[in-house]
Structures are given as C-alpha cells and as structure tokens.
N, C-alpha and C positions, 0 to 999 in steps of 0.2 A: 416822769424815767426817775429823778433824785427826790422824790416824795419820801419822807422819814419811812421806815417800815415797824423801825424796834424802837422802843424807849433810848439806846444808846446813840439811835440818828438824828432826834430833837436836835437843836440848837438853840440858844438862849430862854430855854427853859427848861434848865436841869434840874434845878429845888423840885419843881411840880412832877417832872417825870421819877427825881428818885423818891419822893412821897409816894405816890401811888404805887408805883412798882414793890416798895418795902412793905404796904398794906397789902398787895395779893400777893407776895412771899409769905408773910405772916398770916396769911389767911382772916384778915380783917378789912377786905375792902368794903366801902359804904354798899347801901342798896340802890343807889342813884347817886350820881357821880352831875355835876354843872359846869360844862367850860363858856366861861366869858372873854368876849375882850373884840376887838375891831376884825373886820373883815382878813382874811390873808395870814393871820395871827399862827392859824393852827388848829384850831377846836376840830373840826371832821376830822383832821389827822389822827390828834391826839386820841378821839374816839375812836377809831379803828386798832390803834396801837392798844388802848386799853382792853379793848372787845377780845383780841388776838391773844393777850397777855394775860387774859383771863382764862381762855380755852386752849393754850397751848402746850400740845401734847409733850414738848420736852421739860415743860417748867421754865422758871426764870431765874434758878439757883444760878445757875451757869451764864449762858446766855442766848434767850430766844434767836434763833435764825431767820424765822420767817418760812420754813421748809414743811414743818408738819403739814399734813392735810387738812386741818383747824384753819391755822395760818393763810395757808396756798387758798384756801376758798372764803374767807373772809378778805384778804387782799383783790380777789378777784369780784368781791361781791356778790357769791352767789351760796353765802353757807345758809342754811336749812334755819339753822338756831340763832344767826343775827340778822334783825331786821333794820333795814334803815328808812326811815320815813321823813321827809321834808313838809315840815307843818306850815311853810308857805304857800304849799298848791295843797293841804289835805288838813284844813285849820278845822274840819267839824268834828262833833261828839259821835255820829256814826262811825271816822274814821279810828277814834280812841278806842269805841268800843268793841271794833276790829281786833285790837291788839289785846284789850282786858279778857274776852272771850277766849283765848288763843293760851293765857298766862298758867290756866292751871295744868296745862299738859307738860309731861315730862320733854327734856331734851329729846332732840334724835341722835347728835352724834356728840355735842359739845358737854361740857359740865354747865356751862350756864346756857341760858336763852337770855341772850344782850339785843336790848330795844335803845336804838340811836336815833334821838329827835333833833334835826336839825333847823333851826330857827324857830323854835320852843315857843316864845315870845309870840308869834303868830296864831297858836290855839284859841279859839273862843273859850268864853267862860265857861260854858258848858261843859266843853273837853277839859277844862283845866279840873273841875270837880269831877267828873267821871272819872280824872286818873290820878284824884286824891287819895278817894280809898284804898287802890290800889298800893299807891306809896306809901298810905300809913299801916299797911298789912302785907308786905310781898312776899308770895313766895321764896323759898330760900336758894330754886335754880335759876329764880329772874334777876337782871340789872339792868337800870335803865342808864341811858349816857344823854344828858339834855347839852345843846350847845346855844347860843344866843350869842346877837350882837347888842342888844336890849334889856338887860338884864331887868330895868325899874318893871315893865313890863308883865314882868311875870310874878303873878298873887306870892304873897310873903308865905302862906300857907307850903305852897311847891316849893319854895326855895329849902325853908324849913328841914325839909325833910330829903335836903341832897347837900353832899360835900360839895361845897364848891371852891372852885377851883378859876381865876382871875388870870388867864395868860396876858403876861404887857408885849407892847411892842421891840421887835428886834432890834438891839443899837445896830449902829449903821457899820463899825467897825466889824461886827460877827458879820453882818450882811457880805459886806466887801471878803473877807477871809474866807466865806463861804462859796461865793461867786466866784473866788479866782479858782478855787481846789477845781469845781466843776469845769471851769474854760481849760485849765492843764487836764484834765482827764480828758474832756473831748479835743484836747488839743488845738484849742482855738489859739490865736494871736490876742491880747488886750494891751491897753495901756492902763496905769494903776489908776489915772486920773478920773479918764471915762469910765471906768469901773466903779469909781465913789463916785460920779457924778448919777 
C-alpha cells in the first residue's frame, strides 16, 4: 500500500533519485541502469519508478502524479512496453534471446521499451554474452534496468556498459520516522520504543 510510486516518495535515497531524475529531464539518461544493494533496500521499486519516469505522459518537470495511462499500467505490471523478468527463474540464453528478438520493434504506447531484469547476476554466461552485443549498440527506444544483490557475479563487460547506483541501507531514524507516519495515517496506536525496536 505504501510502496513508493514516484521519486518524491523514496526515503533515504534522495541523492540517487535526484541524479536519475535530472538525467531524465535533461534527456541524458543512460541506456542501462544497474541497481545494487541488499534485499529490501528498494531496487525493484526504483526500477519501476525509473520506467514510469521515462514514459510518463505528464513529464517530470512538475511532479509525475503516477496518474497517466502509462504510469498506471506500469504500476499494475501490465504495460506492453515494460517487461519485467526475474533472472532467478529464467537464467538461460533462450530467455535473453526472447528479449533481443523483440528489441528492434518500436514501442506500442510508450516512449521507451524498458526491460527490468531482477537478480541479473543469476543469468548464465551465455545469456550475458547474448545480452552484451545489445548493450554495446542498443536501439534509441530501448532501456535496460538491472537489479542485483550480488554485483560481483556480474561480468565486468556488462557493468562497464551500465550506469551503476549502489543503494545504501536506510538508517534507523528515517525508518522510524516513516513507520510512525504510516501508523498515524492508518490510525494505529504505537509506543516510540516499540517502533524503534
């Protein structure tokens, strides 16, 4: 219910959010993003926000309200131009070839075709090799967003073609503040010490 939907909702990652947002506004966003960090730090959430920001019909200059048809479809995981793939269960070269074969086709509704690959370190060597050529010469309408908990398992040839963002663990003070705001919105009684714990 309280999963961040726009850059402004994110807590503890403001510098990275501002960097990416500015690159999108100035039309200088990378062809491939790589989000690294421990489990639960917000890698997939970040990926979805980036996908929405790249394709938002209202633009980012003011503030994307996540209300246009593209943003709503991406939030609901049913946008035809934004594909999410979990590399933990689809590790083979055939899965990557499926992506590569569709890359040259133009987008249907969105500005960019976005491929979000979660746990990208799980891909096989042959899958990485198949992906490498596309990363070297990607079509202008395609963006890749990779997320991983184990960046050291990704070949350096892949990493060098991505803009890498290391998401830090969010500090306790920020989590406490955020949880207390959620509790207040939900009209839940709590003690400060219990919330800190």
